[in-house]
C-alpha positions as a printed NumPy array, in Angstrom:
array([[115.319,  92.177, 123.821],
       [112.126,  94.1  , 123.534],
       [109.479,  92.313, 120.984],
       [107.036,  94.908, 119.208],
       [103.255,  94.223, 118.583],
       [103.474,  92.583, 115.008],
       [101.128,  93.503, 111.911],
       [ 99.034,  90.356, 111.868],
       [ 96.905,  90.804, 108.816],
       [ 96.381,  93.452, 105.972],
       [ 95.245,  96.823, 107.302],
       [ 94.901,  95.841, 110.835],
       [ 96.385,  98.502, 112.975],
       [ 95.509,  97.572, 116.583],
       [ 94.221,  94.752, 118.655],
       [ 92.906,  94.03 , 122.185],
       [ 94.856,  91.688, 124.373],
       [ 92.517,  89.144, 125.575],
       [ 94.896,  86.634, 127.194],
       [ 98.526,  86.011, 128.252],
       [ 99.352,  82.47 , 127.792],
       [102.483,  82.737, 129.629],
       [103.817,  84.876, 132.665],
       [106.872,  86.863, 133.441],
       [109.62 ,  84.378, 134.212],
       [108.463,  81.909, 132.299],
       [110.872,  79.98 , 129.753],
       [109.369,  79.976, 126.065],
       [110.212,  77.9  , 123.073],
       [110.558,  79.67 , 119.602],
       [107.109,  80.179, 118.189],
       [105.38 ,  79.066, 121.338],
       [102.152,  81.229, 121.494],
       [102.475,  83.776, 124.232],
       [ 99.364,  85.557, 124.195],
       [ 95.852,  86.137, 122.166],
       [ 94.841,  89.166, 120.764],
       [ 91.45 ,  90.135, 119.172],
       [ 91.874,  91.978, 115.848],
       [ 89.114,  93.087, 113.596],
       [ 88.307,  89.608, 112.51 ],
       [ 89.746,  87.2  , 114.398],
       [ 91.431,  86.187, 117.928],
       [ 95.027,  85.367, 116.759],
       [ 97.866,  84.097, 118.6  ],
       [101.022,  85.625, 118.881],
       [104.204,  83.637, 118.778],
       [107.445,  84.229, 120.622],
       [110.192,  85.576, 118.187],
       [112.984,  83.794, 120.002],
       [113.89 ,  81.063, 122.583],
       [114.475,  82.427, 126.038],
       [113.158,  83.868, 129.285],
       [110.004,  86.277, 129.296],
       [111.218,  88.531, 131.7  ],
       [108.554,  91.564, 131.378],
       [105.156,  92.09 , 129.933],
       [104.11 ,  95.761, 128.69 ],
       [100.383,  95.264, 128.754],
       [ 97.336,  93.903, 130.724],
       [ 94.464,  91.904, 129.396],
       [ 91.88 ,  94.501, 127.798],
       [ 94.49 ,  96.968, 126.528],
       [ 94.072,  98.163, 123.174],
       [ 97.643,  97.769, 121.624],
       [ 98.76 ,  99.428, 118.34 ],
       [101.046,  97.826, 115.591],
       [104.498,  98.833, 116.626],
       [103.997,  99.137, 120.529],
       [106.438,  96.846, 122.863],
       [104.508,  93.963, 123.723],
       [107.093,  92.15 , 125.673],
       [110.868,  91.603, 126.622],
       [112.698,  88.598, 126.397],
       [116.063,  87.276, 127.689],
       [118.086,  85.079, 125.964],
       [121.427,  82.777, 126.104],
       [122.956,  85.356, 123.321],
       [121.332,  88.362, 124.754],
       [123.005,  87.773, 127.966],
       [126.509,  86.991, 126.484],
       [126.144,  89.935, 124.237],
       [125.364,  92.187, 127.189],
       [128.335,  91.088, 129.121],
       [130.839,  91.498, 126.078],
       [129.33 ,  94.865, 124.374],
       [128.21 ,  97.303, 126.782],
       [129.203, 100.326, 124.482],
       [126.502,  99.664, 121.987],
       [123.346,  99.474, 124.072],
       [121.337, 101.569, 121.2  ],
       [121.424,  99.411, 118.239],
       [118.273,  98.077, 117.062],
       [117.817,  94.803, 114.993],
       [114.924,  95.28 , 112.522],
       [112.656,  92.962, 110.977],
       [111.104,  94.611, 107.806],
       [108.654,  91.874, 107.527],
       [104.759,  92.292, 108.039],
       [105.274,  91.275, 111.703],
       [107.289,  94.264, 113.135],
       [110.395,  94.958, 114.507],
       [112.183,  93.298, 117.226],
       [114.5  ,  95.76 , 119.16 ],
       [117.528,  94.59 , 120.978],
       [117.864,  96.798, 123.923],
       [120.947,  95.162, 124.833],
       [122.535,  95.233, 121.602],
       [122.723,  91.625, 121.122],
       [123.432,  90.253, 117.502],
       [120.861,  88.383, 115.677],
       [119.701,  84.929, 117.172],
       [120.863,  82.596, 114.746],
       [118.044,  80.185, 115.103],
       [115.314,  82.662, 114.311],
       [114.656,  83.573, 110.573],
       [114.139,  87.   , 110.659],
       [112.983,  87.471, 107.099],
       [110.397,  84.57 , 106.967],
       [109.03 ,  85.085, 110.528],
       [104.979,  84.859, 110.226],
       [102.987,  84.629, 113.474],
       [100.414,  81.626, 113.806],
       [ 97.09 ,  83.248, 112.635],
       [ 94.491,  80.605, 113.71 ],
       [ 91.465,  81.697, 115.5  ],
       [ 91.263,  80.681, 119.104],
       [ 88.905,  77.631, 119.737],
       [ 87.679,  79.958, 122.656],
       [ 85.657,  83.143, 121.686],
       [ 86.004,  86.345, 123.241],
       [ 82.933,  85.857, 125.076],
       [ 84.58 ,  82.723, 126.934],
       [ 87.296,  85.032, 128.183],
       [ 86.403,  86.254, 131.667],
       [ 87.985,  88.918, 133.834],
       [ 89.636,  91.519, 131.037],
       [ 89.287,  95.039, 131.342],
       [ 87.187,  94.989, 128.202],
       [ 85.211,  92.077, 128.533],
       [ 82.377,  91.407, 125.815],
       [ 79.78 ,  89.175, 126.375],
       [ 77.448,  88.144, 123.556],
       [ 73.488,  88.576, 124.322],
       [ 74.395,  89.498, 127.83 ],
       [ 72.254,  92.42 , 128.56 ],
       [ 73.813,  94.794, 131.289],
       [ 71.953,  96.813, 133.807],
       [ 73.873,  99.918, 134.844],
       [ 72.43 , 103.361, 135.794],
       [ 69.123, 102.14 , 134.724],
       [ 69.964, 101.76 , 131.059],
       [ 69.552,  98.323, 129.278],
       [ 71.882,  97.481, 126.476],
       [ 74.124,  94.703, 124.617],
       [ 77.416,  95.343, 124.251],
       [ 78.992,  94.604, 120.647],
       [ 82.134,  92.71 , 120.288],
       [ 85.04 ,  93.566, 117.605],
       [ 83.638,  91.643, 114.789],
       [ 80.379,  93.28 , 115.085],
       [ 82.014,  96.575, 115.685],
       [ 84.248,  96.144, 112.612],
       [ 81.298,  94.819, 110.425],
       [ 79.387,  98.246, 111.373],
       [ 82.561, 100.376, 110.436],
       [ 83.211,  98.624, 107.369],
       [ 79.524,  98.891, 105.89 ],
       [ 79.49 , 102.718, 106.755],
       [ 82.943, 102.971, 104.783],
       [ 81.416, 100.837, 101.889],
       [ 78.277, 102.955, 101.764],
       [ 80.303, 106.351, 101.917],
       [ 82.785, 105.357,  99.482],
       [ 80.612, 103.842,  96.539],
       [ 77.121, 104.318,  94.945],
       [ 75.37 , 101.169,  95.601],
       [ 72.522, 100.115,  93.557],
       [ 70.722,  96.941,  93.626],
       [ 68.973,  94.989,  90.654],
       [ 66.457,  92.426,  91.368],
       [ 65.244,  89.233,  89.211],
       [ 63.798,  86.018,  89.429],
       [ 66.057,  83.032,  87.834],
       [ 64.602,  79.695,  86.926],
       [ 66.635,  77.075,  88.853],
       [ 64.594,  73.746,  87.796],
       [ 67.498,  72.372,  86.103],
       [ 70.095,  72.495,  88.785],
       [ 67.342,  71.261,  91.366],
       [ 67.198,  68.147,  88.802],
       [ 71.038,  68.064,  88.353],
       [ 71.663,  68.452,  92.114],
       [ 69.051,  65.429,  93.058],
       [ 70.905,  63.452,  90.682],
       [ 74.506,  63.792,  91.978],
       [ 74.038,  64.686,  95.769],
       [ 74.105,  60.877,  96.843],
       [ 77.272,  60.347,  94.822],
       [ 78.969,  63.335,  96.28 ],
       [ 77.918,  62.434,  99.853],
       [ 80.045,  59.149,  99.328],
       [ 82.87 ,  61.509,  99.077],
       [ 82.301,  63.554, 102.071],
       [ 80.795,  66.549, 100.113],
       [ 77.304,  68.1  , 100.891],
       [ 76.302,  69.022,  97.149],
       [ 74.159,  72.404,  97.666],
       [ 72.232,  74.427,  95.498],
       [ 74.428,  77.358,  96.365],
       [ 77.501,  75.489,  94.753],
       [ 75.719,  75.596,  91.382],
       [ 74.834,  79.185,  91.554],
       [ 78.248,  80.266,  92.632],
       [ 79.59 ,  78.181,  89.853],
       [ 77.231,  79.919,  87.178],
       [ 78.264,  83.433,  88.831],
       [ 81.955,  82.449,  88.258],
       [ 81.145,  81.838,  84.875],
       [ 79.359,  84.957,  84.183],
       [ 82.11 ,  86.83 ,  85.821],
       [ 84.541,  85.483,  83.059],
       [ 82.143,  86.43 ,  80.499],
       [ 81.945,  89.765,  81.798],
       [ 85.21 ,  90.67 ,  83.426],
       [ 84.435,  94.292,  84.166],
       [ 82.415,  92.817,  87.006],
       [ 85.643,  91.108,  88.438],
       [ 87.311,  94.245,  89.01 ],
       [ 88.683,  96.996,  91.261],
       [ 87.563, 100.768,  90.402],
       [ 90.739, 103.207,  90.595],
       [ 89.004, 106.72 ,  90.224],
       [ 92.288, 108.43 ,  90.71 ],
       [ 93.745, 106.895,  87.357],
       [ 90.29 , 106.746,  85.727],
       [ 90.265, 103.151,  85.138],
       [ 88.759,  99.435,  86.108],
       [ 91.702,  97.05 ,  87.218],
       [ 90.666,  93.917,  85.791],
       [ 91.49 ,  90.838,  88.254],
       [ 93.253,  87.984,  86.803],
       [ 91.618,  85.455,  89.12 ],
       [ 88.26 ,  84.966,  90.517],
       [ 88.163,  84.687,  94.46 ],
       [ 84.514,  84.393,  95.989],
       [ 83.767,  85.618,  99.43 ],
       [ 80.787,  83.753, 101.045],
       [ 79.252,  85.4  , 103.836],
       [ 78.619,  82.961, 106.775],
       [ 76.436,  83.945, 109.947],
       [ 78.107,  82.913, 113.27 ],
       [ 77.151,  83.074, 116.85 ],
       [ 79.612,  85.94 , 117.049],
       [ 79.044,  88.001, 114.065],
       [ 79.228,  87.922, 110.234],
       [ 82.405,  86.173, 108.674],
       [ 83.047,  86.293, 105.186],
       [ 85.8  ,  83.622, 104.399],
       [ 87.248,  83.403, 100.508],
       [ 87.207,  80.539,  97.853],
       [ 90.513,  81.308,  96.449],
       [ 90.712,  80.897,  92.792],
       [ 87.456,  79.524,  92.521],
       [ 87.514,  79.606,  88.643],
       [ 89.69 ,  76.612,  88.705],
       [ 87.083,  74.537,  90.979],
       [ 84.541,  72.355,  89.826],
       [ 80.711,  72.379,  91.273],
       [ 81.868,  69.69 ,  93.624],
       [ 85.052,  71.347,  94.495],
       [ 83.171,  74.439,  95.399],
       [ 80.632,  72.794,  97.511],
       [ 83.625,  71.542,  99.559],
       [ 85.141,  74.71 , 100.092],
       [ 82.097,  75.991, 100.943],
       [ 81.432,  73.474, 103.645],
       [ 84.866,  73.693, 105.136],
       [ 85.281,  77.315, 105.07 ],
       [ 81.498,  77.575, 106.796],
       [ 82.715,  74.824, 109.405],
       [ 85.837,  76.867, 109.869],
       [ 84.101,  79.973, 110.383],
       [ 81.626,  78.753, 113.109],
       [ 84.222,  76.832, 115.083],
       [ 86.748,  79.757, 115.26 ],
       [ 89.457,  78.143, 113.18 ],
       [ 89.653,  80.372, 110.022],
       [ 92.866,  81.622, 109.175],
       [ 93.045,  85.447, 108.585],
       [ 94.345,  84.713, 105.057],
       [ 90.97 ,  83.113, 104.357],
       [ 89.04 ,  86.246, 104.836],
       [ 91.495,  88.299, 102.441],
       [ 91.55 ,  88.601,  98.817],
       [ 88.139,  88.523,  97.54 ],
       [ 86.97 ,  89.738,  94.031],
       [ 83.471,  89.205,  94.297],
       [ 80.977,  88.294,  97.023],
       [ 78.041,  86.19 ,  97.433],
       [ 75.242,  86.496, 100.116],
       [ 72.831,  83.568, 100.793],
       [ 70.275,  84.969, 103.003],
       [ 67.864,  82.45 , 101.601],
       [ 69.464,  80.096, 104.219],
       [ 67.647,  81.868, 106.958],
       [ 64.549,  82.181, 104.996],
       [ 64.702,  85.697, 103.666],
       [ 63.712,  86.291,  99.656],
       [ 65.001,  89.684,  98.775],
       [ 67.552,  92.134, 100.238],
       [ 70.14 ,  94.685,  99.371],
       [ 73.446,  93.504, 100.024],
       [ 75.974,  96.068, 100.912],
       [ 79.259,  95.886,  98.988],
       [ 82.134,  94.165, 100.212],
       [ 84.793,  96.644,  99.134],
       [ 86.73 ,  96.713,  97.001],
       [ 84.471,  94.368,  95.436],
       [ 82.164,  95.889,  92.351],
       [ 79.385,  93.482,  92.92 ],
       [ 77.646,  91.475,  95.537],
       [ 75.112,  88.659,  94.874],
       [ 72.245,  87.899,  97.13 ],
       [ 70.409,  84.752,  96.601],
       [ 66.753,  84.329,  98.334],
       [ 64.842,  81.225,  99.449],
       [ 63.567,  79.01 ,  96.426],
       [ 59.861,  79.217,  95.638],
       [ 57.692,  77.479,  93.323],
       [ 55.843,  79.894,  90.848],
       [ 53.033,  79.53 ,  88.383],
       [ 53.55 ,  81.233,  84.55 ],
       [ 51.58 ,  81.877,  81.732],
       [ 53.433,  81.327,  78.653],
       [ 51.875,  81.838,  75.2  ],
       [ 48.701,  80.744,  76.728],
       [ 49.954,  77.677,  78.518],
       [ 50.509,  77.306,  82.514],
       [ 53.527,  76.667,  83.538],
       [ 55.328,  75.939,  87.171],
       [ 58.978,  76.54 ,  87.732],
       [ 61.133,  76.917,  90.983],
       [ 62.714,  80.187,  90.992],
       [ 65.683,  81.824,  93.027],
       [ 64.972,  85.433,  94.062],
       [ 68.196,  87.318,  92.983],
       [ 69.307,  90.692,  94.311],
       [ 72.632,  92.204,  92.894],
       [ 74.021,  94.89 ,  94.453],
       [ 76.578,  96.877,  92.19 ],
       [ 78.666, 100.13 ,  92.572],
       [ 77.125, 102.598,  90.12 ],
       [ 80.333, 104.27 ,  89.791],
       [ 81.794, 101.796,  87.762],
       [ 78.68 ,  99.822,  86.582],
       [ 75.502, 100.988,  84.836],
       [ 72.003,  99.57 ,  85.021],
       [ 72.027,  98.001,  81.635],
       [ 75.227,  96.272,  82.402],
       [ 73.753,  94.906,  85.39 ],
       [ 70.835,  93.498,  83.887],
       [ 72.703,  91.776,  81.186],
       [ 74.95 ,  90.134,  84.023],
       [ 71.847,  88.989,  85.537],
       [ 70.684,  87.663,  82.047],
       [ 73.757,  85.82 ,  81.637],
       [ 73.905,  84.266,  84.935],
       [ 70.22 ,  83.105,  84.069],
       [ 71.512,  81.65 ,  80.897],
       [ 73.908,  79.665,  82.627],
       [ 71.76 ,  78.437,  85.362],
       [ 69.148,  77.092,  82.734],
       [ 71.758,  75.645,  80.41 ],
       [ 74.179,  74.136,  82.662],
       [ 76.795,  75.619,  80.403],
       [ 79.825,  74.792,  82.68 ]])
């Protein structure tokens, strides 16, 4: 029985074989991880589709495997019995049309009754070992290791960084990106956070300023749904989303990951803070599920956490906006002859000018400021 390399996530067409977890001749259980493959955003474990013996592997560590290529061959009890009883039908193919590819039965065995072909889904957890800890592979990539071959110094890029580079370039080539800047007063959310952070801490939640801003962002997206949409130029329309899922950019030692808070419109500020905390920890420890980095409708980039004030965030396609948040600072203002001091957050809003004009972007920032100042949520 031949097993084809499965489609392990939306838009993923290939992967690099990082490590075989079993060897030829080993007995394996149904859903037992047999190998690890590095895709665009994760190292995923590929499980065995059957219970039986691994009789042949078709690739070595370091190979780039396309979806649909034969990965391994298995021998099962049913497979052996079928070979003996049905020699005349060697060419029959058993297909699994789910996203994980096809199982090809080279010996014309019937379906293994213990295997649910219709609902088979591989484990998609990131490996706790990163690609940089995997040695002896053909395409070994080491983060921050400077090589010196042929008198040329260079740093090899891992797949996550290469994929980020590719997607950023595609985003800039397919959209008309403009960034609008504003300073928004955040005095009230500072006061509110200080009043409730200890209470949240007792429940195991770190209440951050980011959670308040994300909540105001969500409220603004509800008020202005044309920003929470997808541009469909072919049909000359904006497709409005019926939910709000916020992608949060997280800097990790392996590169930038962007996990998603799903259905964020249903969460309280504390619930948002909890999700940010969980997703950031899982991103940094290599435990994100592939489903957790897909399906966003809008993005937030908190570069203020690393000390930056302003930036021009690149759109996370197909989002129409990316809200950048800089580091807070106190400023002195003259208001009707009176000197006032306020804490402000520098905000950068990148938007796709194909779908949104400048006046709309300014209106969005004004509405965001209104929600932050009045805590109307």
